[in-house]
C-alpha positions in Angstrom: 130.4 99.3 112.7 132.0 97.3 110.0 130.6 97.0 106.4 128.0 94.3 106.3 128.0 91.1 104.2 124.2 90.7 103.9 121.6 92.6 102.0 118.3 93.9 103.7 116.0 91.4 102.5 118.4 88.5 103.7 117.9 90.1 107.4 114.2 89.7 106.9 114.6 86.2 105.5 116.7 85.1 108.7 113.8 86.4 110.7 111.3 84.4 108.7 113.5 81.2 109.3 113.4 81.9 113.0 109.6 82.6 113.2 108.0 81.2 110.2 104.4 80.9 111.7 104.6 84.2 113.6 102.5 87.1 112.3 104.6 89.6 110.1 102.1 92.0 108.9 98.6 92.6 110.2 96.1 94.9 108.4 92.5 94.5 109.6 91.5 91.0 109.3 94.4 90.1 107.1 97.3 88.4 108.6 100.5 87.5 106.8 102.8 85.1 108.8 106.5 85.3 108.0 106.2 81.9 106.0 103.4 83.5 103.6 105.3 86.9 103.5 108.5 85.2 102.3 106.6 82.9 99.9 104.5 85.7 98.2 107.7 87.9 97.9 109.6 85.1 96.4 106.8 84.2 93.8 106.6 88.0 92.8 110.3 88.2 92.6 110.2 85.5 90.0 107.8 87.4 87.9 110.1 90.4 88.1 113.2 88.5 87.3 111.3 87.2 84.2 110.9 90.9 83.1 114.8 91.3 83.5 114.8 92.9 87.0 118.2 92.5 88.7 121.0 94.5 90.4 120.7 98.1 89.9 117.2 97.8 88.4 114.6 100.1 90.1 111.1 98.9 90.7 108.3 101.3 91.4 106.0 100.2 94.3 102.7 102.4 94.1 100.5 101.1 97.1 98.7 102.2 100.2 99.7 101.1 103.6 98.9 97.4 102.9 100.4 93.8 103.0 100.7 94.2 99.2 103.2 97.3 99.7 105.4 95.1 102.0 105.2 92.0 99.5 106.1 94.4 96.6 109.2 95.9 98.3 110.4 92.5 99.4 109.8 91.1 95.9 111.9 93.8 94.3 114.8 93.2 96.7 114.5 89.5 96.3 114.7 89.8 92.6 118.1 91.7 93.1 116.7 95.0 92.3 115.7 98.2 94.4 112.3 99.5 95.2 111.0 103.0 95.0 108.1 103.8 97.1 105.6 106.0 95.4 102.9 108.3 97.0 99.6 106.8 96.2 97.9 110.2 96.8 100.4 112.2 94.7 100.6 112.7 91.0 101.5 109.3 89.5 104.3 110.6 87.2 106.0 112.9 89.7 108.7 110.4 90.7 108.4 108.0 87.7 111.9 106.9 86.7 112.6 106.8 83.1 114.8 103.8 83.4 112.9 101.8 86.0 112.4 98.1 85.2 108.8 97.8 86.3 106.0 99.2 88.4 104.0 97.1 91.1 100.6 98.6 91.8 97.2 97.7 93.2 94.5 96.7 90.7 92.6 100.1 91.2 95.5 102.2 90.3 97.0 100.3 87.1 95.3 102.7 84.7 97.4 105.6 86.1 100.5 104.1 84.4 99.0 103.5 81.1 101.5 104.9 78.5 104.5 104.8 81.0 106.2 102.3 78.7 106.9 100.1 81.8 105.7 96.7 82.6 103.0 96.9 85.4 102.3 94.0 87.6 99.2 93.7 89.7 99.9 93.5 93.5 96.4 92.4 94.1 96.7 89.1 92.0 96.2 85.9 93.8 99.6 84.0 93.6 99.0 81.5 96.5 98.9 78.6 94.4 102.0 79.2 92.8 105.5 77.7 93.9 108.4 80.2 94.0 110.7 79.6 91.0 114.3 79.7 91.2 116.0 83.0 90.5 118.5 82.6 88.0 121.1 85.3 87.4 123.1 87.5 89.6 121.9 88.4 93.2 122.2 91.7 94.8 125.3 92.4 96.9 125.9 94.8 99.9 127.0 97.6 97.4 123.9 97.3 95.0 121.0 99.6 95.3 118.3 98.8 97.7 115.9 101.6 97.6 115.2 105.2 96.2 113.4 107.8 98.2 112.4 110.9 96.4 112.5 114.3 98.1 111.7 117.6 96.9 114.3 119.1 94.4 115.2 122.9 93.8 115.2 122.5 90.1 111.6 121.6 89.8 111.9 117.9 89.6 112.2 115.5 92.8 115.6 114.1 93.5 115.9 110.2 94.0 118.2 109.5 97.0 119.8 106.1 96.1 120.5 103.9 99.2 122.7 100.8 99.0 122.0 97.6 101.1 125.1 98.0 103.2 123.7 101.3 104.4 120.2 100.3 105.2 121.7 97.1 107.0 123.8 99.4 109.1 120.9 101.6 109.9 118.7 98.7 110.7 121.2 96.8 112.9 122.1 100.1 114.8 118.1 100.4 115.4 117.9 96.8 116.6 120.7 97.5 119.1 119.5 100.7 120.3 115.9 99.9 121.1 114.0 96.9 122.8 112.7 94.8 120.1 109.7 96.1 118.0 107.2 93.4 118.8 104.1 95.3 117.7 104.9 98.2 115.6 102.3 100.6 114.3 103.3 102.1 110.9 102.2 105.8 110.9 104.6 107.2 108.3 103.5 107.8 104.8 104.9 105.1 102.5 107.0 107.7 100.4 108.8 108.9 103.7 111.9 107.2 104.8 110.7 106.8 108.3 108.6 104.0 106.8 111.8 102.1 105.9 112.8 102.2 109.6 109.4 100.9 110.5 109.2 98.2 108.0 112.7 96.8 108.3 113.3 97.5 112.0 110.2 95.5 112.7 110.6 92.6 110.2 114.3 92.1 110.6 113.8 91.7 114.5 110.9 89.3 114.0 108.1 91.7 115.2 104.7 92.3 113.8 104.1 95.3 111.7 100.7 96.7 112.0 99.1 98.8 109.2 96.3 101.1 110.1 93.3 101.1 107.8 93.3 103.5 104.9 92.2 106.9 105.9 92.7 106.6 109.6 96.5 107.6 109.3 95.2 111.5 109.7 92.6 110.4 112.5 94.0 110.7 116.1 91.2 108.9 117.5 91.3 106.0 115.1 95.1 105.7 115.9 94.6 105.6 119.5 91.9 102.8 119.0 94.6 100.8 117.1 97.2 101.3 119.7 94.7 100.2 122.4 93.2 97.2 120.5 96.4 95.9 119.3 98.5 96.6 122.4 101.0 98.4 120.2 104.3 98.8 122.0 106.4 100.9 119.5 105.5 103.8 117.4 107.6 106.2 115.2 106.0 109.5 114.6 106.2 113.1 113.7 106.2 115.1 117.1 102.9 117.1 115.8 101.2 113.7 115.2 102.1 112.0 118.5 101.0 115.2 120.3 97.6 114.9 118.8 97.6 111.1 119.6 98.2 111.9 123.3 95.5 114.7 123.3 93.1 112.2 121.8 93.9 109.3 124.2 92.0 108.4 127.3 93.9 107.7 130.6 94.9 104.1 129.8 94.6 103.9 126.0 98.4 104.3 125.2 99.6 102.6 128.2 100.9 99.7 126.1 103.6 101.8 124.4 107.2 100.9 125.5 109.2 102.8 122.9 108.0 106.2 121.3 110.4 107.5 118.5 109.9 111.1 117.4 111.6 112.2 114.2 111.0 114.3 111.0 110.5 117.8 112.5 111.7 119.7 115.5 110.4 118.2 118.9 109.2 120.7 121.5 110.3 120.2 125.0 106.7 120.3 126.3 105.8 117.2 124.2 108.8 115.4 125.9 107.3 116.3 129.3 103.8 115.4 128.3 104.9 112.1 127.0 106.7 111.1 130.2 103.7 111.9 132.1 101.3 110.0 129.9 103.6 106.9 129.1 106.1 106.9 132.0 107.3 103.4 131.1 108.0 104.2 127.6 111.6 104.6 126.2 111.3 108.2 124.5 113.7 109.2 121.6 114.2 112.1 119.3 115.9 111.2 116.0 117.6 113.2 113.4 118.8 112.3 110.0 118.2 113.2 106.2 117.4 110.7 103.5 120.9 110.9 102.5 122.1 109.5 105.9 119.7 106.5 105.5 117.0 107.3 107.8 118.6 108.4 111.1 122.2 109.6 111.9 121.7 110.7 115.6 119.4 110.2 118.4 118.8 111.7 121.8 117.3 109.3 124.4 115.4 111.0 127.2 116.9 109.8 130.6 114.9 107.6 132.8 113.5 109.3 136.2 113.3 113.0 136.3 113.7 114.9 133.1 116.2 117.7 133.0 115.0 121.1 132.2 114.9 121.5 128.5 114.9 124.8 126.5 115.2 122.7 123.3 115.2 119.0 122.7 118.6 117.9 121.3 119.1 115.5 118.5 121.6 113.6 120.4 124.5 111.6 119.5 125.7 109.6 116.3 124.3 106.1 115.9 127.0 103.2 115.4 128.7 103.4 111.9 127.9 107.3 111.5 130.3 110.1 112.3 129.0 113.4 112.8 131.0 116.8 112.3 130.1 120.4 112.9 132.2 122.8 110.6 132.5 126.2 109.9 132.7 127.8 106.4 136.2 126.8 106.0 135.5 123.3 106.8 137.1 123.4 110.1 135.6 121.8 113.3 133.6 124.4 115.2 131.2 124.6 118.2 128.6 125.6 115.8 128.3 125.4 112.2 127.0 123.1 109.2 126.4 119.4 110.2 128.2 117.0 108.0 127.6 113.1 108.1 130.2 110.4 107.3 130.5 106.6 107.6 128.4 103.5 106.8 125.1 105.3 106.7 125.7 107.5 103.7 123.6 107.1 100.9 125.3 106.5 97.2 124.0 110.0 96.0 121.0 111.2 93.8 120.0 108.8 91.1 121.1 110.1 87.7 122.4 113.3 88.9 126.0 113.1 89.2 126.6 117.0 89.5 124.2 117.2 92.5 125.8 114.2 94.0 129.3 115.7 93.8 128.2 118.9 95.3 126.6 117.4 98.4 128.7 114.4 98.8 132.2 115.7 99.2 135.5 114.3 100.1 136.2 113.3 103.6 139.7 114.2 104.6 139.3 112.5 108.0 138.2 109.1 106.2 140.1 106.5 104.2 141.2 107.3 100.7 137.9 107.7 98.6 135.7 108.4 101.5 133.0 110.9 101.4 130.9 113.1 103.9 127.6 114.6 103.2 126.8 118.3 103.5 123.3 118.3 105.2 122.8 122.0 105.0 121.4 121.7 108.6 123.0 124.0 111.2 123.9 122.7 114.6 126.1 123.1 117.7 127.5 121.0 120.2 126.2 121.4 123.8 128.5 121.2 126.7 127.2 117.7 127.6 128.1 116.4 124.1 124.8 116.3 122.7 124.1 117.8 119.3 121.3 120.5 119.1 119.6 121.5 115.7 119.6 125.1 114.8 117.8 125.3 111.3 119.0 125.5 107.8 121.8 127.2 105.8 119.5 127.5 102.8 115.8 127.9 101.8 114.9 124.3 102.4 111.8 123.7 104.7 110.3 120.9 106.7 106.3 120.9 106.1 104.6 118.2 108.0 107.8 116.1 108.3 108.6 116.3 104.5 111.5 118.1 103.1 110.5 120.8 100.7 112.5 122.8 98.1 110.5 126.0 97.7 112.0 126.2 94.0 110.3 123.0 93.0 106.8 124.7 94.0 107.8 128.0 92.2 108.8 126.0 89.0 105.3 124.4 89.0 103.7 127.6 89.6 105.5 129.2 86.8 104.1 126.4 84.2 100.7 127.9 84.9 99.6 129.9 81.6 100.1 133.6 82.2 101.8 133.4 85.5 105.0 135.6 85.2 106.4 135.4 88.9 106.1 133.3 91.9 107.7 133.2 95.3 107.1 130.3 98.0 107.7 130.6 101.6 106.7 128.9 104.8 103.1 129.9 105.7 103.3 132.6 108.3 100.1 131.5 109.9 100.9 127.7 109.7 104.6 127.3 110.2 105.8 123.8 109.8 102.5 122.9 108.4 101.8 124.6 105.1 103.4 126.8 102.3 102.2 130.1 101.1 103.1 131.9 97.9 102.9 135.3 96.1 102.3 135.2 92.4 102.0 137.8 89.8 100.1 139.2 87.9 97.3 140.1 90.3 94.5 138.8 88.1 95.6 135.2 88.4 92.6 132.7 88.5 93.4 131.0 91.9 90.9 128.1 91.7 92.3 127.1 88.3 95.8 127.5 89.7 95.0 125.2 92.8 93.6 122.6 90.4 96.7 122.8 87.9 99.1 122.4 91.0 97.1 119.6 92.3 97.5 117.5 89.2 101.5 118.1 89.4 102.4 118.1 93.1 101.6 116.0 96.3 99.0 117.9 98.7 101.9 118.9 100.9 103.5 121.0 98.3 100.3 122.9 97.2 100.2 126.2 99.0 96.8 126.8 100.6 97.4 130.5 100.7 98.4 132.0 97.3 98.3 135.7 97.2 98.0 137.3 93.8 99.9 140.7 93.5 100.9 143.1 90.6 104.6 142.3 91.0 106.7 140.6 93.6 108.8 142.5 95.9 112.5 142.5 94.9 115.9 143.2 96.5 118.5 145.6 94.9 119.6 142.7 92.6 116.5 142.0 91.1 115.7 138.7 92.8 112.6 138.0 95.1 112.7 139.6 98.4 111.6 136.6 100.6 111.5 138.6 103.7 109.2 141.0 102.2 107.1 138.2 100.7 106.8 136.7 104.2 105.5 140.1 105.6 103.1 140.5 102.9 101.8 136.9 103.5 101.5 137.8 107.2 99.2 140.6 106.6 95.6 139.5 106.5 93.9 140.4 103.2 90.8 142.8 103.7 87.9 140.6 102.7 84.1 140.6 103.1 83.8 138.2 105.9 80.3 137.1 106.8 80.3 136.9 110.5 79.2 133.7 112.4 75.7 133.8 113.7 74.9 132.6 117.2 77.0 130.9 119.9 77.7 127.5 118.2 78.9 129.3 114.8 80.9 131.6 117.0 82.5 128.8 118.9 83.2 126.7 115.8 84.7 129.8 114.1 86.9 130.6 117.2 88.4 127.0 117.0 89.1 127.3 113.3 90.9 130.5 114.0 93.0 129.3 116.9 94.1 126.0 114.8 94.6 127.9 111.6 96.2 131.1 112.8 93.6 133.3 111.3 92.1 136.6 112.7 88.7 135.8 111.7 86.8 133.4 109.4 83.5 133.7 107.5 80.6 131.6 108.3 80.6 130.3 104.8 84.3 129.4 104.8 85.1 125.7 104.0 87.9 123.7 105.5 89.3 122.5 102.3 90.3 125.9 101.3 92.0 126.6 104.5 93.9 123.9 106.1 95.7 120.5 106.1 94.9 117.1 107.5 96.8 117.6 110.8 94.7 121.0 111.2 91.5 119.0 110.6 92.6 116.5 113.4 93.1 119.4 115.9 89.8 120.8 115.1 88.1 117.5 115.3 89.6 117.1 118.7 88.9 120.5 120.1 85.2 120.5 119.0 84.8 117.0 120.5 85.9 118.3 123.8 83.9 121.5 123.7 80.7 119.9 122.8 80.9 116.5 124.3 80.4 114.4 121.2 82.9 112.9 118.9 83.2 115.1 115.8 84.3 112.8 113.0 87.3 113.9 111.0 85.3 113.3 107.9 82.9 116.0 108.8 85.6 118.5 109.3 86.9 117.9 105.8 83.4 117.6 104.1 81.5 120.2 105.9 80.7 122.9 103.4 81.3 125.6 105.8 81.4 126.8 109.4 77.8 127.2 109.4 77.0 123.6 108.2 79.4 122.1 110.8 77.8 124.3 113.5 74.3 123.2 112.3 75.5 119.5 112.6 76.7 120.0 116.1 73.4 121.8 117.1 71.5 118.7 115.9 73.8 116.1 117.4 75.3 117.5 120.7 73.1 117.9 123.7 73.1 121.4 125.1 75.2 122.6 122.2 74.4 126.2 122.9 75.3 125.9 126.5 78.7 124.3 125.6 79.4 127.1 123.0 78.7 129.8 125.7 81.1 128.3 128.0 83.9 128.1 125.2 83.2 131.8 124.4 83.3 132.9 128.0 86.9 131.9 128.0 87.7 133.8 124.9 85.0 136.1 123.7 84.7 137.0 120.0 86.1 140.4 118.9 83.0 142.9 118.4 
């Protein structure tokens, strides 16, 4: 696909001109037409331009999934600048750029940026009575910066992946060509995750309606199912683990409106593909792959219609238009299996303000035109006999946790800032692979509650290890560096602890579910969920308890129940014949004496 002559906000403006009165964004009772969205963004863009925002200026957008988030991103783009989505649940300063031009935030969060030295504009301000002003000064061009997505960095500070307009336009046009139009798209991705870029622009550039789930429901499978059913959602893009829970929570016809299901962000199990085909047989099903440096997606596998082939693994497919994928050996020669390299129109510019890291990752492309680059993904892959690409893992320590790229070194650096801590090693949790981190720290007398509070103030929740094991000294290999294999083995070994056994059938059934989901050998009746699991674990627990006891167990109850015992007590009061239901569950898998 040739280099494009439009910017991404101009694609949205074209859709607005075609469908001015169609719904662009829906959030609860709030409906923004394309006309209102375009006008609101233009007014705010004028305010940003008055602050000096223009080409190559980054504007932080700090908001939850809301119409204000979409308005803010489009306003930064219309002003000629780029936007950087900020995780509203993470530390406000984690991805705060030193050379940004402004911050757009909701009113309740404005105080978090006091002292940032940057102008802060209120996204909640009513600008309906204002007329968009002209935007004097230079406009953005295709080679200008469009957005910056921050990912975990091995040096202890997140890296900003800088993406130009021409790259996101290529990505979006490829998406519009690959799938049926996104008429009703439900945004499930975190605003700080680049899948949200695909959802927002893939929908708005095609003239569809972007549906934003209410705050707090993004981790509640039953609430998401209701959104799909109530709004007749036809398209979702989700982590495989999240979509699996949506299918588990859905009744027979509640997701029947789906016509396109895109899975991305983590490895997709073959069993999920088979289950999705059974539950939504009319939906087009795809498994996408692509790092942020490749502008959202680089390859895709589309499940064939009709009978599915036998799958040992789900491939990541073939390259999208404008992207060239290579598999190279350690000498840089094409090979059947090796490291995945990306080239073409989908490449990001590099890492914002990090020329050394950019040069190391974006290397010369001998197969391209003079000056062309290709990106070393650090992912391993192999070509299958049918020409599809299969993902094989990483060449380094980088992890995927709940769909987020994680550099363990960033978490280790944060741990070592804690007073008195001498050593730290972070790995994927042996009991919750793909869902949580775990760490060993020295010395053994480390104050764990204080350490968790310390990390929570510096890192987003997915980077805070729920399992931190204090030891006298880290295991090391012969060259004196941390022996991560030994660390993983140590963390896989349960810590002998005084466990207060669950009492009665209901407590035992609740504890059994917790152990099954969290990968624990046992759990105390006084154990609280907040110390053990993550949101997706809570979702699984809620669904399984609801099935066992025949009542809907609110997700909030799993989070807020002080212990296994209090959750069991609530079930005993609420569920009819709770004891009988518990006995049936225990008969399937009796507790170990």
